[in-house]
C-alpha positions, 0 to 999 in steps of 0.5 A: 602418348603413342595413342595419338588419334585423330578421332579423339574429338569423337570420344565422350572422354579423352583423359588417360583413364578412359584411353587406358580402358581400351589399351587394357582391353587389347593387352596394350596392343596399340594397333588393336586398341586404335582399331577398337576405338575407331569402331566405337566412334563409328558406332557412336555416330550410327547411334547418334550419340549426341542426341540419344538421351532425347530419343524415346524408345517404343512404349513396349520397350519402356514397359517390358524391357527389364532392368535399371539402375538403383543405388551404389556399392560401397565404393560408390559405383552404380548398380545395374539390375538385370532381371533375365528371368522376367524378360519376355524375349519373344513378346518383345521381338514380336513388338519392336525392331532389333535396332530399337533394342540396340539403341535402348541398350546404348542409351542405358549405357550412356546414362550409366557412364554419365552417372559414373562421371557424376560420382567421380565429381561428387566423391573426388575419386575416379568411378568408372566401373559398374556392379551388376546384379543379375536376377535369374529367377524364372529363367525357363525353357522359353528363354532358350528361344534362339532369336531371343538368345541371338538378340541377347548375344548382340547386346552383350557384344555391344557392351564388350566392344564399346564399354571395355573395362567398365564392369566391376563384378556381376552377382548372379542370384536365384539361378535355377538349374537351367542357368548353366545351359542358358549361360553356355549359349552366350559365354563365347561372347564374353571375354575371359576377363568378364567371365572372371568377374561373374559370381553365381551366389547360393542361398546366402546371396543377400548376405554376400550382397551386404558385404559389397553394398550397404542395405540402404542402397538395395531395394527391400525386394532384394534384401535391403531397406530401400524403397520408393518414396511411396513405399514400393519395396521393388523401387519400380520408379527406377527398375523395370521388372518386365513381364509378359508382353500383351499381344496388342503390342505385337507388330506382326499381328497388327501391321500389314505393310505393303511393300513396293518390291521383292527379291529372292536371295538364294541359299549361300548368296546375297542380293545387292540393291544400288541407289544413286545419291547425287548430293550429300545430305540425302537420307536413305530410308528402308523397311523390309520383311523376310519370309521364313527366316532371318536375313543379313542386311548391310549398307556399302558405298561403291568405290568404282562406278559402273562395276559390280563389287563384292562387299569387301571391295566397297566402303562399309557404311553400316556393318552387315547384321542378321535381322529377325525380319521374319518376326517383325519388320525391320526399318531404318534410315541413313544420312548420306554424307557422300554422293555416290552409289549406295548398295543395300545388301541382303546377305544369305551367305551363311545359309546353305539350306534355305533361300529367302524372299525379301519384300522391301520399300526404299525411299530417298529423302531429299533435303528441302533447300528452301526450308530453314527447318530442314524439312524433307520430302520423299520419293519412292526409290527404284533400285538402280540395279539388283545384283545377285552375288 
């Protein structure tokens, strides 16, 4: 009753079971729990949660982003399969943007949350957790590629921050000798509670799985009896096994984008691009590449007109995140709910060695008042000012 939030309508559920997850995740600290929920609501808005199931991921992600849901454990919880050893991280990151991966993972999480709700209705008891089977076969040195590890870390953080207390257990099977090294690179992103739920199984992994999951719910490929209707033992109608991404998908080799502007971001500093939005409903759209290394990117709304402000003095609209824009062009858009001066901030404060050059194009899409469909026309936007900090 004390956790009475004005943002409850922005949550997918408002019952006690759902709210208790957030309280448990922050050891029943009301202030921390509320802050966590507010960030989640902001994230759902950023991901356009209401329409995320209508979104179509790029073809390369649909075909080569390994994983999927198949079957239920003995308690009725859905089972998610993660084939980390089959993942071509470099090929995927050469072929799609980081935002595409984040949105796809959010889409998967929302589908799984929906499956839990369906199971709750079907079984007449609360189903709110997921069992994960992590297939580490094939994990090798190529999977230690830093941008790939960073991307995987961001996806882990997405789960930890937005789906607390949703994990029942993680079974890691067919782990090679390299697995402890790879795990050490991401374990700091996992909560202690999550780490306690991880179990690395040995040669008898099939037997252990059968203690928790009926064989009829496990694909033949993983020691069960389940197949697709056509007899496929891998159940590939539900599970994607990844594989090497063909070079035809590589955006870096195919796209030679012409950018309108460029800016130098010195080591240990940032650059701010200001754009004046005269009325709510306008859309900011951007695309950029960095040369040589990644670059931080975030969007802010100035709180004082005419004055140069640091990031901490402005209203955060899109949190700063590090983008692998040196590997694949980064693009995105934002519907501006308020008029004012928006700041696109390129952040290099974390790098004390390398300066960066960023090539970019920014457009302001203006609502067409005459069109009932809400069609928009665009204007190439010149920054109001470029401010180094």
